[in-house]
C-alpha positions in Angstrom: 89.7 81.0 115.7 92.6 83.2 114.7 91.7 86.2 112.6 94.7 87.4 110.5 92.9 90.6 109.5 92.3 91.7 113.1 95.9 90.7 114.0 97.4 92.8 111.2 95.2 95.8 112.0 95.9 95.7 115.7 99.7 95.3 115.2 100.0 98.1 112.6 98.0 100.6 114.7 99.7 99.7 117.9 103.1 99.8 116.2 102.3 103.3 114.9 101.2 104.5 118.4 104.4 103.2 120.1 106.6 104.6 117.3 107.8 101.2 116.0 106.5 102.3 112.6 106.3 105.6 110.8 103.1 106.7 109.1 104.4 105.8 105.6 105.6 102.4 106.7 102.1 101.6 108.1 100.5 102.6 104.8 103.0 100.6 102.7 102.6 97.5 105.0 98.8 97.8 104.8 98.8 98.1 101.0 101.0 95.1 100.8 98.6 93.1 103.0 95.7 94.3 100.9 97.4 93.3 97.6 98.1 89.8 99.0 94.5 89.4 100.1 95.3 89.2 103.8 93.1 92.2 104.6 90.0 93.7 102.9 89.6 97.2 101.6 87.6 98.2 104.7 90.4 97.2 107.0 92.9 99.0 104.8 90.8 102.2 105.0 90.5 101.9 108.8 94.3 101.6 109.1 95.1 104.5 106.9 92.4 106.7 108.5 93.8 105.8 111.9 97.3 107.0 111.1 96.0 110.2 109.5 93.9 110.9 112.6 96.7 110.2 115.1 
């Protein structure tokens, strides 16, 4: 079954690593997904921590 949360997390983190997105873009995108209920707080926290660590 397709998991939208995993898809979003994977694409945002990979997009950051390959320079498709800037740090602030990833954070804004993640916040928008969180506000729309497409990801949960834990996923948002993992994404934002990932961009801070990398």
